[in-house]
N, C-alpha and C positions, 0 to 999 in steps of 0.2 A: 148617476149613483155616486153615493160616500160612503166609505169605511171610515168611520171616525175612532179612533185608536185614543183612549185617554176622556171618554166623553162628560164623566162625573166631575171633572177636574174645571178650574177657571176657563182656560182657551177649549177645552171640548164645549161648556154649558155656551159661550158667546158664540161656539160654531155652530148651537144648534138653532142659536136666535137668528144668526145668518140665514142658515136652511130655511126659516120660516120664511122669512123676508124673499126668499130667491122663490118659495113654494115647491121646495124637494125634500124628498125625505132619505136618511142615513138606510144602507140597505144592509150595514152590519155597526154595531154598537161593542166597543170592548172599555173594561175599568177592571181595576183592583179589587178593593174589597166593599163599596158601597155599595150594599144590594138593592136598599131601599130608593137611592136615586137610581141605581139603573134599572130597577123593576118600574118605576115611573117614568121613564125616559121610555121602555120596551112599550109601554101601555100607551103612549100617546103617538108613538112614529111605528109601533109594529113594523121592526126591521125582521128581517130573513133570519139573521144571526145575532146572537149577545154571547158576549165571552167575559169572564173574570179570569184575571190571570191567577187569582186564589179557589184552590180547587173546593174547598170547604163552601167558599162564598159562593161558589158557582153553585153548587148541590142544592143549597138554600134558593137560591134564584130560580132554579130549575121548577123546584117546588111551588115557590110565588107564581110562576107562569104558566102553571101547568093548563090552564085555562086558555091559554093564547097558543097561535101552532110555532110563536118564536123559538126557535131553537137555541138551546143553550149549552154551551160546551166550556169548560175551564182549563187552566195550567197554561205555561207560557209557548206552547206550542199552538195552543189554540187560537193564543193572540196573534200569531203570524198568520196563521190561515185568514183569520178576519182581516189582516191587513191587505193578504193578497188575494182577496173572494175574487172569482172571477167575473162578477156583474158589477164589480166599482170600476166607475172611471176616474174618479180620485180616492186616495187614500190619505187621511190628514192624520199626522201621528201628532199627538198633544199628550202623552202620557210623560210624568216626569223622569228624571235622572237616567240613569244607564237603562231602565227598563225600556227605552225607546228607542235601544239600537238596534234589537233584533226583529221587531217589526219593522222597521225603516229599511234594515235590508230585504225582509221578506217580500217588500210591495218593489222594490226595482226589479223592473224586468217583467211586473206579472201585474201591474197596473199603469194607464196610459199617461195619470200624475202623482207625483208626490207631493204634498204639501208639507213642508216639517218644519214643525214649533217647538220638536224636542231640540234644545241647545246642545246636549252632553252628546248624542250622535256625533256630531260635527266635531265639538271639542276633542271628544275621544278617539273617534275613529273618521275624520275630515278624509283621510288621503284614500281608507278602505272604500268610504263611502263614494266618493268622486269616482274613483277608478272603475266599481261597479257600475256606477252612470254611465261612463264613459261607453262602457260595452254592451248598453240598454239603449233601448226607445223611450225609457221614461221621462216624463220632463218634472224636472224639479224645482221647485218654488219655494221661498224662505217663509215661514208665518211669524213675520217680527217687524216692528214698527220702523226699525233702522235698516234693517237689511231687507224689507220689501222699498223701502224709497232708495236703496243704492240700487237693487235691482233696476227700475224703472228709471235712475238715473243712467245707467248704465246699458242701457237695452240699445242693441245693435253697433253700439261703439266699439273699436279694437281698443286692447287692455293696451297698446303702446301709446295710445294717444291720452290716456289719463293721468297726471302729474300727482293727483292724491284723491284720499277718500277721508271725508271727516265724520264720524258718527257722533250725534250728539249725544250727551247725557245730563238728566236733570240734576245730577249730584244727590238723590235721595234727599232722607229726611234727616240728615247730620251736614249736611253743605255748609263748609265756613268754620266747621269746629275744629278744636285742637284735639290732637291723637290724646292728651291726656285727657281730655273732657268725655271721650268716649267709653273710659274705664266701666264706668257704672251704668250705662245706657241700659233699659229693661228690653223685655221682647216687644211691649207693648210700644215702647217708641218705635224701636226698631221697625215696625210694622205700619208705621204713619206716613205711606209715601205720599209725596206732595201733588203727583200728576195721574197716576195708573192706578187701577185698582187690579190686584193679580193676587194669585195663589200664596201661600205666607213662605214657600221656600223661595221664589224667584223675588219677594216683596226682601227677604233679609239678602239676596244675593244680589241686588240692586242697592241695598243701602251700605252694604260694602266694595259696593263697584266691582264685584267682581264679576256680576252678569256682564257689565262692560267688557271687561278682560275677555269672556266668551265670544261677545259678538266679534272682539279683533279677531278672534282666531276662525270664527265662521267666515268672516269677510275674507279671510285669506283663502278659504278653502273653496268657498261658492265659486269665489270670485277671481281668483288665482292672481288675488295681488298680493306682493310682498309686504313684509312686517313694515320694513320702511317707508311705504307711501301709504301708511294708514295714519290717521290722526283722531283723538279724541277731544272735543270740547264740551265743555260746561254750559247747558241751555237749559235754565229753570221753565221758561214755560212749557217744554217738552211739545212746540209746535214744528219746530224745525227738525227733522228726524235724521236727516244727512245731507252732505254738499259734497257734490264731486267736481272737484277741480281738473280742465282740458289745458292740454298746451300750447292748443290753440284757439281758447275761446273762454268766454265768461264762466266762470260757474254755475252747475245746475244746481238747484236749491229745492228739496221738495218739502212741504208742508201739508200737514195735514192736524186735525183734532186728533187729541189725547185717546185714542178708541182702538182696540183690538181687534173689534169687529172690521175695520175696513182692512188691515190687510189680511184678515182671514176670507174676507169675500173676495178681495184681490186673486189669492191663492187657488182661489174654488174654479172661479170663472174667466182668470186669466186664457187667452186674449180678449176675449168679449168685454167689454166696460156695460154695467148694470148700477141704475140708480144705489145708492148705498142707502141702509137706513138710519147713518147718522147725518146730522143736521151739516152744510157747508160749514167751511172755515170762516169765520167774520173776520173779513178781509182790512177793518178798522182797528183792531187788535193786533196787524202784524208786528210779531217783536222785533228788537234789534239784536244782532249776532255780534258778538266778539269773542274772539277766540280765547277760550281758558281752558289749559287743560287740566285734569283732575289732580289734587292735591296727593301724590302717592306715600309721604309721609303720613297725613291721616286714612289713607286709605292703601294701606299697604296689598291689601287682594290685588288690588288692580296692576299694579308693580308684579305683583308674581304671577299674576296671567300673562303680562306681557314677557316674563323672564320663561314661561311654559312656551309661548309663541314663539319665541328665540331658539329656543332648545330643538322643538321638533319631537318627532320620533313619539315614545309612548307618554311623554309628557303632560302631554293635554289630558290622558287618559286620567294618570297621577293627580292631575290638577282637580278635572271634572268630579272623580271621586272622593278625594280628602275635602274638597268645599262641600259636597252634599252631604258626606257623613258629619261634619263640622257643624253644619248649620241645622241638622238633624239635635247633635248634641245640646247648641244654643237652644234651641227650640224644647227641647226638654229640659231645660235648667241647670244643666249637665258643666256647661262652661260661659264663661263672660263673652260678651260680644267682641272684644278687642282678641278673644283668644282665637276666635275662627281663625285669622289670619295665621297666627302661632301653627296651627294643628297645619295647613296646608302648608305651609314654609319648610315644617318638620319634615313631613311627607315627600314632600319635593327632595329635599335634602337626603333623604333614607332610603326612599324607595328607589329600585332601578328602575331607568326608563330610558333605555337605549331605543334603536330603530325598532318598530313595530313591523314583523313579517306577515301576520296573520291575525284573524279573529281573535282565535285563542291567543295571539301576546296581548291581546288589548283585555280583555275579560280577564287575565290572569293579572297583570298589572293593579286593574279596577279592583278585584278582591283583594291583592296585597296592601294597597292605599287604602280602601274600608278597613280591614282588620287593622291596620296601624296605626289610622285616625281614630278609632273607638278605642284604644288603648293608651294612645300618649297621653301622658301629664303636663299638661301646660300650667298649671298653678304655680302662680309668682309668689 
């Protein structure tokens, strides 16, 4: 049984496709404000529990589903209740931004398996998440094409035998562009990802390469890898997702089609291997691979993420909060594409980012960074 947090988003909908393929159904569904979509999902899957983090939306949903046995709850605490549902074997957290942190923490120790698609939980609070994981019996599996690939390549291998982990990046829609040429790009331009179909926020993060910086920080926490042993290389085809070099043998290379339903199914069924609903990779179209690091001058968000990774402490929380807020401002037409990096840089410089000691420290840094980023004037 699956508890799906963030069921109305891009990853959530693809997870439901995977559940259809596997012949399974969710025991709980949780979303933010999309009442119509969650109503449709509840009528199709008849979960025991449906939750909306927005209380007013939950009241609306409760009326709409009054003719069904689905229990409807509302508010952030109820989302955490769904994440820790006693009948859930796996909780998949796919809600965006910092909203995914509390259900992530609620699931640890409460369910046998946590499938984590929410990047900000690890970027903002990776040390806290992994500390709680160490004290629980919950199995943690990343729901991400690159991190899932690293997981498979590292499975059963002592970390001291790993020389380097290489994450790949498509380069997004602006690969090869000069920094100056990005000044006037539009929202529509930034949403034209060449390889993946994703939600708006993560698509913009991929266009700035901030998303790839997040994955570097995630790799540090998930796999205990130091920053100096993690590299990123441009790979436009998005077929090679990770390369792991060992000190004693040839590198392992993990390749699949660019389809998020593959890492979703892997996380939901591991260690069992079941036929995927995605067509096998065409081996006649295997790509070449030559290491090419991202252009940090054209994509300063990537450089800022590496800076935050090196600083540690609360820098990740500031980075994620400022990045999410700046992207929202860009999508609202308030700032330019190139201003996203300016917002993040300014927040990292102005907002205290000392070592975090508790969940309260993390949430306080997150709130302060959001407030600052909403207010900062980056106009030139």
